[in-house]
C-alpha positions as CSV (number, residue, x, y, z in Angstrom):
1,M,102.9,213.8,55.3
2,K,105.5,213.6,52.4
3,I,104.7,211.1,49.6
4,L,107.1,209.9,46.9
5,L,105.6,208.0,43.9
6,V,108.1,205.8,42.0
7,Y,108.3,204.3,38.6
8,P,110.9,201.5,39.2
9,Y,113.6,200.2,36.8
10,F,113.5,197.1,34.7
11,L,116.0,194.2,34.9
12,D,116.7,193.9,31.2
13,Q,118.1,196.5,28.9
14,R,115.9,197.6,26.0
15,I,117.1,198.3,22.5
16,N,114.9,201.4,22.5
17,E,114.9,203.0,25.9
18,E,111.8,205.0,25.0
19,D,109.9,201.7,25.3
20,V,110.1,201.9,29.1
21,S,111.2,205.5,29.9
22,A,107.8,207.1,30.2
23,I,106.1,207.2,33.6
24,P,102.7,205.5,33.4
25,M,99.7,207.8,33.2
26,G,98.2,206.3,36.3
27,L,101.0,207.5,38.5
28,Y,100.3,211.1,37.4
29,Y,96.6,210.7,38.1
30,V,97.4,209.4,41.6
31,G,99.8,212.3,42.1
32,A,97.2,214.8,41.0
33,M,94.6,213.4,43.3
34,L,97.0,213.7,46.2
35,R,98.1,217.2,45.4
36,A,94.5,218.4,44.8
37,N,93.8,217.2,48.4
38,G,96.7,219.2,49.9
39,Y,99.5,216.5,50.1
40,A,103.1,217.1,49.2
41,V,103.9,214.7,46.4
42,D,107.0,214.1,44.3
43,I,107.4,211.6,41.4
44,L,110.6,209.7,40.7
45,N,111.2,208.3,37.3
46,G,113.6,205.5,38.2
47,H,113.5,203.6,34.9
48,N,117.2,204.1,34.3
49,L,118.5,203.9,37.9
50,G,119.0,200.2,38.2
51,D,122.8,200.5,37.9
52,T,123.0,203.6,40.2
53,P,121.4,202.7,43.6
54,H,123.4,205.6,45.2
55,R,121.2,208.0,43.2
56,I,118.0,206.4,44.7
57,Y,119.4,206.5,48.2
58,Q,120.2,210.2,47.6
59,V,116.6,210.9,46.5
60,L,115.3,209.0,49.6
61,G,117.6,211.0,51.8
62,D,116.7,214.3,50.3
63,K,112.9,213.8,50.2
64,Q,112.5,211.8,53.5
65,P,109.2,210.4,52.3
66,D,106.7,209.0,54.9
67,V,104.9,207.0,52.2
68,V,106.4,205.6,49.0
69,G,104.1,204.3,46.3
70,F,105.2,202.2,43.3
71,S,103.8,201.8,39.8
72,I,104.3,198.1,39.0
73,L,103.7,197.0,35.4
74,H,105.0,193.6,36.2
75,A,108.3,193.5,34.3
76,N,109.6,196.2,36.7
77,R,108.5,194.4,39.8
78,W,112.0,193.5,40.9
79,G,113.0,197.1,40.6
80,G,110.1,198.0,42.9
81,I,111.2,195.3,45.4
82,D,114.8,196.5,45.3
83,I,113.8,200.2,45.9
84,A,111.3,199.2,48.6
85,R,114.1,197.5,50.5
86,M,116.2,200.7,50.1
87,V,113.2,202.7,51.5
88,K,113.1,200.5,54.6
89,K,116.9,200.8,55.1
90,V,116.7,204.6,55.0
91,N,113.5,204.7,57.2
92,P,112.1,201.5,58.6
93,K,108.9,203.4,59.6
94,A,108.2,204.5,56.0
95,T,105.1,202.9,54.4
96,V,105.6,201.1,51.1
97,V,102.6,200.7,48.8
98,F,102.6,198.8,45.5
99,G,100.0,199.6,42.8
100,G,99.4,199.2,39.1
101,V,98.4,196.3,36.9
102,G,101.3,194.0,38.1
103,A,100.5,194.6,41.8
104,T,96.8,194.1,41.2
105,F,97.2,190.5,39.9
106,L,100.1,189.5,42.3
107,W,98.9,191.2,45.5
108,E,98.9,187.9,47.5
109,H,102.3,186.9,46.1
110,F,103.8,190.3,47.1
111,L,102.4,190.3,50.6
112,T,103.3,186.7,51.2
113,H,107.0,186.9,50.2
114,F,108.1,190.5,50.5
115,P,107.8,192.0,54.0
116,E,109.0,195.3,52.8
117,I,105.7,195.8,51.0
118,D,103.0,197.1,53.4
119,Y,100.0,197.6,51.2
120,V,98.8,196.9,47.7
121,V,96.3,199.1,45.9
122,R,94.3,196.9,43.5
123,G,92.7,198.2,40.4
124,E,91.9,201.9,39.8
125,G,94.1,203.6,42.4
126,E,93.3,207.3,42.8
127,H,90.6,207.1,45.5
128,S,92.0,204.0,47.2
129,F,95.4,205.6,47.6
130,L,94.0,208.9,48.9
131,E,91.9,207.0,51.5
132,L,94.9,205.0,52.5
133,I,96.9,208.1,53.1
134,R,94.2,209.6,55.2
135,F,94.0,206.3,57.2
136,L,97.8,206.3,57.8
137,E,97.6,209.9,59.1
138,K,95.2,208.8,61.8
139,K,96.2,205.2,62.3
140,R,95.8,203.9,65.8
141,G,96.3,200.1,65.6
142,R,93.4,199.5,63.3
143,T,93.4,197.9,59.8
144,P,91.9,199.7,56.8
145,T,89.2,197.1,56.1
146,N,86.8,199.8,55.0
147,I,88.9,201.0,52.1
148,D,87.9,199.3,48.9
149,G,90.5,198.1,46.4
150,L,93.2,197.4,49.0
151,A,95.3,194.5,50.3
152,F,97.4,194.1,53.4
153,R,98.4,191.7,56.1
154,K,96.1,190.8,58.9
155,K,97.6,188.6,61.6
156,G,100.5,188.0,59.3
157,K,98.4,186.7,56.4
158,P,97.5,188.6,53.2
159,V,93.9,189.7,53.0
160,K,92.1,192.0,50.6
161,T,89.1,194.3,50.9
162,K,86.3,194.2,48.3
163,D,87.0,195.4,44.8
164,R,86.6,199.1,44.3
165,E,83.8,200.1,42.0
166,Q,85.1,201.7,38.8
167,L,84.7,205.5,38.8
168,A,81.7,206.5,36.7
169,D,82.9,210.0,35.8
170,L,86.5,210.2,34.7
171,D,86.2,214.0,34.4
172,S,85.8,214.2,38.2
173,L,89.4,213.3,38.6
174,P,91.9,216.1,39.2
175,M,93.7,216.9,35.9
176,P,97.3,215.8,36.1
177,A,98.5,218.4,33.6
178,R,97.7,221.1,36.3
179,Y,100.5,219.6,38.5
180,F,102.9,217.8,36.2
181,S,104.3,217.8,32.7
182,F,104.3,214.7,30.5
183,Q,103.6,213.6,26.9
184,H,101.4,210.5,27.3
185,I,97.7,211.4,27.5
186,S,94.5,209.3,27.4
187,L,90.9,209.7,26.4
188,T,89.7,206.4,27.8
189,R,90.2,203.7,30.3
190,G,89.6,200.1,29.3
191,C,89.0,198.0,26.2
192,P,86.0,195.9,25.2
193,E,88.1,193.2,23.6
194,G,89.3,190.0,25.2
195,C,92.8,189.3,23.8
196,T,94.3,186.3,25.6
197,F,97.8,187.9,25.9
198,C,96.5,191.1,27.4
199,G,95.8,192.0,31.1
200,S,93.3,194.7,30.2
201,P,90.2,192.5,30.1
202,A,90.7,191.3,33.7
203,F,91.9,194.7,35.0
204,W,89.2,196.9,33.4
205,K,86.5,194.2,33.2
206,R,86.1,194.9,29.4
207,R,84.4,198.1,30.3
208,V,85.4,201.4,28.6
209,R,84.9,204.8,30.1
210,F,85.6,208.1,28.4
211,H,86.8,211.6,29.3
212,S,84.9,214.4,27.7
213,A,86.3,216.3,24.7
214,D,86.6,219.3,27.0
215,Y,88.7,217.5,29.6
216,F,91.0,215.9,27.0
217,L,91.6,219.1,25.1
218,T,92.1,221.2,28.2
219,Q,94.8,218.8,29.4
220,M,96.4,219.0,26.0
221,V,96.4,222.8,25.9
222,I,97.8,223.1,29.4
223,L,100.6,220.7,28.5
224,Q,101.3,222.6,25.2
225,E,101.6,225.9,27.2
226,K,104.2,224.1,29.3
227,G,106.2,223.4,26.1
228,V,104.9,219.9,25.1
229,S,104.3,219.7,21.4
230,F,104.4,216.0,20.7
231,F,101.9,213.6,22.4
232,F,101.5,209.9,22.7
233,V,97.8,209.1,23.0
234,S,98.0,205.9,25.0
235,D,94.5,204.5,24.9
236,D,94.1,200.8,24.0
237,T,91.8,201.9,21.2
238,F,91.6,205.7,20.8
239,T,89.0,205.7,18.1
240,L,86.3,203.6,19.8
241,K,83.8,206.4,20.0
242,R,84.0,207.8,16.5
243,E,82.0,211.1,16.9
244,L,84.0,212.0,20.1
245,V,87.3,211.6,18.3
246,I,86.1,213.7,15.3
247,D,84.9,216.4,17.7
248,I,88.2,216.5,19.4
249,C,90.1,216.7,16.1
250,R,87.8,219.4,14.8
251,R,88.5,221.5,17.9
252,I,92.2,221.0,17.6
253,V,92.0,222.3,14.0
254,E,89.7,225.2,15.0
255,R,92.1,226.3,17.8
256,R,95.1,225.9,15.4
257,L,97.0,223.9,18.1
258,D,100.5,223.4,16.7
259,I,100.9,219.8,17.9
260,V,101.9,216.4,16.6
261,W,100.6,213.1,18.1
262,A,100.6,209.4,17.7
263,A,97.8,207.0,18.7
264,I,96.8,203.3,19.0
265,S,93.7,201.9,17.3
266,R,92.1,198.7,15.9
267,V,91.8,198.0,12.2
268,D,88.1,197.8,12.5
269,C,87.7,201.1,14.3
270,V,88.9,203.6,11.6
271,D,87.4,204.9,8.4
272,E,88.1,207.7,5.9
273,E,86.4,210.5,7.8
274,I,88.0,209.8,11.1
275,L,91.4,209.4,9.5
276,G,91.0,212.6,7.6
277,W,90.2,214.5,10.8
278,M,93.0,212.9,12.8
279,R,95.6,213.8,10.1
280,R,94.3,217.4,9.9
281,A,94.6,217.6,13.8
282,G,98.3,216.6,13.8
283,C,98.2,212.8,14.0
284,T,101.3,211.3,12.3
285,Q,101.2,207.7,13.4
286,I,98.7,205.0,14.3
287,S,99.7,201.6,15.7
288,Y,97.5,198.6,15.0
289,G,97.7,195.2,16.7
290,V,97.8,192.8,13.8
291,E,99.5,190.1,15.9
292,S,99.7,187.4,13.2
293,G,99.2,186.8,9.5
294,S,97.7,183.4,10.5
295,R,93.9,183.5,11.0
296,E,94.3,180.4,13.2
297,L,96.7,182.2,15.6
298,R,94.6,185.4,15.6
299,D,91.7,183.2,16.7
300,R,93.8,181.7,19.5
301,Y,94.6,185.2,20.6
302,H,90.8,186.1,20.5
303,K,91.8,188.8,18.1
304,R,88.6,189.3,16.3
305,I,89.8,190.9,13.1
306,G,89.9,189.6,9.5
307,E,92.5,190.1,6.8
308,A,90.2,192.3,4.8
309,A,89.9,194.8,7.7
310,I,93.6,194.7,8.3
311,C,94.4,195.5,4.7
312,R,91.8,198.2,4.5
313,A,93.0,200.0,7.6
314,F,96.6,200.1,6.5
315,D,95.8,201.2,3.0
316,L,93.5,204.0,4.2
317,T,95.8,205.2,7.0
318,V,98.7,205.7,4.6
319,R,96.5,207.2,2.0
320,Y,95.8,210.0,4.5
321,G,99.5,210.6,5.2
322,I,99.6,208.8,8.6
323,L,102.3,206.3,9.3
324,A,100.7,202.9,9.9
325,R,102.7,200.8,12.4
326,A,102.0,197.1,12.9
327,Y,102.4,195.1,16.1
328,F,103.1,191.4,15.6
329,I,103.5,188.6,18.2
330,Y,105.5,185.4,17.5
331,G,106.3,182.3,19.5
332,A,102.6,181.5,20.0
333,P,100.9,178.2,20.5
334,G,101.1,176.5,17.2
335,E,103.7,178.9,15.7
336,S,105.5,177.2,12.8
337,D,107.5,178.0,9.6
338,Q,104.1,178.1,7.9
339,T,102.6,180.7,10.2
340,I,105.8,182.8,9.9
341,D,105.4,182.6,6.1
342,E,101.8,183.8,6.5
343,N,103.1,186.8,8.6
344,L,105.5,187.7,5.8
345,R,102.8,187.3,3.2
346,L,100.6,189.7,5.1
347,L,103.4,192.1,5.6
348,R,103.9,192.3,1.9
349,R,100.2,193.0,1.5
350,I,99.7,195.7,4.1
351,R,103.2,197.4,3.6
352,P,103.6,198.9,7.1
353,L,106.1,201.7,7.3
354,S,107.0,200.6,10.9
355,A,106.6,197.2,12.5
356,I,107.4,195.8,16.0
357,F,107.7,192.1,16.5
358,Y,107.2,190.9,20.1
359,I,108.0,187.4,21.5
360,L,104.9,186.1,23.3
361,D,105.1,186.6,27.1
362,L,102.9,185.2,29.8
363,F,101.9,187.8,32.3
364,P,99.6,187.5,35.4
365,G,96.1,188.6,34.7
366,T,96.0,187.2,31.2
367,E,94.0,184.3,29.9
368,L,97.2,182.7,28.5
369,Y,98.8,182.9,32.0
370,E,95.8,181.2,33.6
371,D,95.9,178.5,31.0
372,Y,99.6,178.0,31.7
373,K,99.0,177.5,35.4
374,Q,96.2,175.0,34.7
375,R,98.4,173.1,32.1
376,T,101.4,172.8,34.4
377,G,100.2,173.1,37.9
378,A,102.5,176.2,38.4
379,T,101.7,178.9,40.9
380,D,102.5,182.6,41.2
381,D,105.7,181.4,43.0
382,V,107.3,181.3,39.5
383,W,107.8,185.0,40.0
384,L,110.2,184.5,42.9
385,D,112.9,184.0,40.2
386,R,114.6,187.3,39.5
387,V,113.3,187.5,35.9
388,E,111.1,190.0,34.1
389,D,108.9,187.7,32.2
390,L,107.9,184.1,31.3
391,L,108.1,183.4,27.6
392,Y,105.4,181.1,26.3
393,F,107.8,178.8,24.5
394,E,109.4,177.9,27.8
395,T,106.1,176.3,28.8
396,D,105.4,174.5,25.5
397,A,107.4,171.3,24.6
398,T,106.5,171.7,21.0
399,L,108.5,174.9,20.7
400,S,112.2,175.4,21.2
401,K,114.2,178.5,22.0
402,A,116.2,178.2,18.9
403,A,113.2,177.8,16.7
404,V,111.4,180.8,18.2
405,L,114.4,183.0,18.0
406,D,114.7,182.0,14.3
407,F,111.1,183.0,13.8
408,G,111.9,186.4,15.1
409,R,115.0,186.7,12.9
410,R,113.0,185.7,9.8
411,L,110.3,188.3,10.6
412,R,112.7,191.2,11.2
413,E,115.1,190.5,8.4
414,G,112.2,189.8,6.0
415,Y,110.4,193.0,7.0
416,L,113.4,195.3,6.8
417,S,114.5,193.9,3.4
418,L,111.0,194.8,2.1
419,L,110.8,198.2,3.7
420,P,112.3,200.4,1.0
421,G,109.9,198.8,-1.5
422,F,107.0,199.7,0.8
423,A,108.2,203.3,0.9
424,A,108.3,203.3,-2.9
425,Q,104.7,202.0,-3.2
426,I,103.1,204.7,-1.0
427,E,99.8,205.8,-2.4
428,L,98.4,209.1,-1.1
429,M,94.9,210.5,-1.7
430,D,94.8,213.3,-4.3
431,D,93.2,216.2,-2.4
432,P,95.0,219.6,-2.6
433,Q,94.0,220.5,1.0
434,F,96.2,217.5,2.1
435,Y,99.2,218.3,0.0
436,P,101.1,220.2,2.7
437,L,100.3,217.3,5.1
438,H,101.5,214.7,2.5
439,A,104.7,216.7,2.2
440,D,105.2,216.6,5.9
441,F,104.4,212.9,6.1
442,L,106.9,212.0,3.3
443,S,109.7,214.2,4.7
444,R,109.3,212.7,8.2
445,L,109.5,209.2,6.7
446,A,112.5,210.2,4.6
447,L,114.4,211.4,7.7
448,T,114.1,207.9,9.2
449,F,116.0,206.6,6.2
450,S,118.6,209.4,6.1
451,H,119.2,210.1,9.7
452,G,116.9,207.9,11.9
453,D,116.5,204.3,12.8
454,Y,116.6,203.0,9.2
455,A,119.7,205.0,8.3
456,T,122.1,202.8,10.3
457,N,120.4,199.4,10.1
458,P,122.4,197.2,7.8
459,L,119.3,195.2,7.0
460,V,117.7,198.2,5.3
461,K,119.2,198.5,1.8
462,D,119.2,201.6,-0.4
463,N,118.4,203.8,2.6
464,L,119.8,207.0,1.1
465,S,118.2,206.5,-2.4
466,T,114.9,205.8,-0.6
467,A,115.4,209.0,1.4
468,V,116.1,211.0,-1.7
469,M,113.0,209.6,-3.4
470,L,110.8,210.5,-0.4
471,F,112.3,214.0,0.0
472,E,111.8,214.7,-3.7
473,R,108.3,213.4,-3.6
474,S,107.6,215.6,-0.6
475,L,108.6,218.7,-2.5
476,H,106.4,217.7,-5.4
477,Y,103.5,218.3,-3.0
478,H,104.6,221.3,-1.1
479,P,107.8,223.3,-0.3
480,D,108.3,221.5,2.9
481,H,111.1,222.9,5.1
482,R,112.2,219.5,6.3
483,A,112.4,218.1,2.8
484,F,114.7,220.9,1.6
485,W,116.9,220.5,4.6
486,G,117.1,216.7,4.6
487,L,117.7,216.5,0.9
488,G,120.5,219.1,1.1
489,L,122.1,217.1,3.9
490,V,121.9,213.8,1.9
491,Y,123.4,215.4,-1.1
492,Q,126.2,216.7,1.1
493,H,126.8,213.2,2.4
494,L,127.0,211.9,-1.1
495,R,129.4,214.7,-2.0
496,R,126.9,216.0,-4.6
497,F,127.6,219.6,-3.6
498,D,126.2,221.3,-6.6
499,E,122.8,219.6,-6.1
500,S,123.0,220.4,-2.4
501,L,123.6,224.1,-3.1
502,E,120.7,224.1,-5.5
503,I,118.1,222.5,-3.2
504,L,119.2,224.5,-0.2
505,Q,119.0,227.8,-2.1
506,R,115.5,226.8,-3.3
507,G,114.6,226.1,0.3
508,I,115.8,229.5,1.5
509,E,113.6,231.2,-1.1
510,H,110.6,229.7,0.7
511,H,112.0,229.8,4.3
512,K,114.2,232.9,4.3
513,T,115.0,232.9,8.1
514,S,115.6,229.1,8.5
515,I,118.7,228.6,10.6
516,D,119.0,225.0,9.5
517,L,118.9,225.8,5.8
518,H,121.4,228.6,6.0
519,M,123.7,226.5,8.1
520,A,123.5,223.6,5.7
521,L,124.1,225.9,2.7
522,A,127.1,227.5,4.4
523,N,128.5,224.0,5.2
524,S,128.3,223.0,1.5
525,L,129.9,226.2,0.4
526,M,132.7,225.9,2.9
527,R,133.4,222.3,1.8
528,L,133.8,223.7,-1.7
529,G,136.2,226.4,-0.4
530,R,133.7,229.2,-1.2
531,Y,134.1,231.0,2.1
532,P,132.9,234.5,1.1
533,E,129.5,233.1,-0.1
534,A,129.3,231.0,3.0
535,R,129.9,234.1,5.1
536,Q,127.1,235.9,3.3
537,S,124.6,233.1,4.0
538,L,125.7,233.0,7.7
539,E,125.4,236.7,8.2
540,A,121.6,236.4,7.4
541,I,121.3,234.4,10.7
542,S,124.0,236.1,12.8
543,D,121.8,236.2,15.9
544,H,122.4,232.5,16.3
545,P,125.5,231.3,18.1
546,R,126.1,228.3,15.8
547,A,126.1,230.7,12.8
548,V,128.6,233.0,14.5
549,E,130.9,230.1,15.3
550,Q,131.0,229.3,11.6
551,L,131.5,233.0,10.7
552,V,134.6,233.0,12.9
553,R,135.8,230.0,10.9
554,C,135.0,231.7,7.5
555,C,137.0,234.8,8.5
556,R,139.9,232.7,9.7
557,S,139.9,230.7,6.5
558,I,140.1,233.8,4.2
559,G,142.6,235.6,6.5
560,D,140.2,238.3,7.7
561,R,141.7,238.8,11.2
562,E,139.6,241.9,11.9
563,G,136.4,240.2,11.0
564,E,137.4,237.1,13.0
565,Q,137.9,239.1,16.2
566,A,134.7,241.0,15.6
567,W,132.7,237.8,15.4
568,I,134.5,236.3,18.4
569,G,133.3,239.3,20.4
570,R,129.8,238.8,19.0
571,L,129.9,235.2,20.0
572,N,131.0,236.0,23.6
573,R,128.1,238.4,23.9
574,L,125.6,235.9,22.7
575,Q,126.9,233.2,25.1
576,Q,126.7,235.7,28.0
577,D,123.1,236.5,27.1
């Protein structure tokens, strides 16, 4: 039996495609469970295939799957429905299975209105899906009533089996890294909190289970051996079990794993010791759900954090050289100009170096969604409309679209106007063992102002002067390679070539074989017409095709035809190799 697991596309375009491009971890766990039990499984990341259905038909034709399982987050449910219809066109006998958080909460809706969906896996899916596959192999007119965590039609009507008991030992699951390559990893499942905008409390029953340090680290090592060096640790709250996280970080340091990673936490679940170990182990960013500067709105969200804890977490995180990112939600019940002012006031206090502002959505499985149905008498049939989401303000007569969009504009413009000042006010702990890490932190941040997201945003003023300040401060702590390179490029852009030459030459003294530094130095020299010196710098890295291309240019510029032909021959040999 051939099985295809699909992560469907979304209807709406994202400003940042990476927000939706990663396959959910659960799909890899299901795939690993199937492969560990001898089944042929492929995974299709269809997040970007909404405009190219022919590519989906091609995959279905090539793979000829007997069963197609879909990971439904909710906002991608129409992509799943569309692809399910394609599956049935290619092979009407193929079985379509929906799973994931979106399918769990809308199982009856899907089975009532969409005949192309045959089964829904509710809740934790590894064992339910495996048992369903085994049932389908032996199916003889029966219904799988003995499989927990499933929904299907019986006599034409949707029915469900009893809920599957949550797996007690997460380490008993086959390790996805042994079968697939990916960047998102997790230590836990679940969250003990009860935020009203989140589906986790209903999906995981506010229970948290943990992998062991051995399982987590083994998965990380396997992925690193496959070439993955940057990880997104996707737990709702990575630092819930303090000693476990410190143990993991200590082992990463002891093994000298050359990795970088980002995590999510709560402001009341970090302290100096855990932040120190996380930074030493390669953590460069922690995202915190602040949600609102208004205590009243945080209470309505059931976000049990106070302003003192928020401020402390952001101050400490940055002091240890970790970028602190803030999540805010706007357009909430009771949102007003006053609450937006409170958000901006809190932003000035915590000085986040990255912030994301979400408009409040109502999703099935959340407390706010249940409240909406009770307030309005609406049913799950609202999701028959071809939309991704339902915005809260659309259900509240006291809020208008214009007002909520203006709230978002004020937040984003206000934050971005303050951002260079936040960068200038960074305070780092004074501990020499952290100096190289501080340098790394500052140069990473500087690149966002010189070449990254903040470089091209017109709302971020003084981006290049901010980058220069951060690069120079980085070099005050340590001869950081990225700082030399980035500062040299900024000086080039500003046509301050003498300063560019000086900083790049200093960088090469510390990083003699750096291709980037030699290439940047040669570029500055060539722009000054100093081709013989540029040639000398490039010859130091003449095993690199980019360097040889510029050596050809240097020889051509000074009229050295013999040298030009020699380097062209060298370039041809490198390209053939």
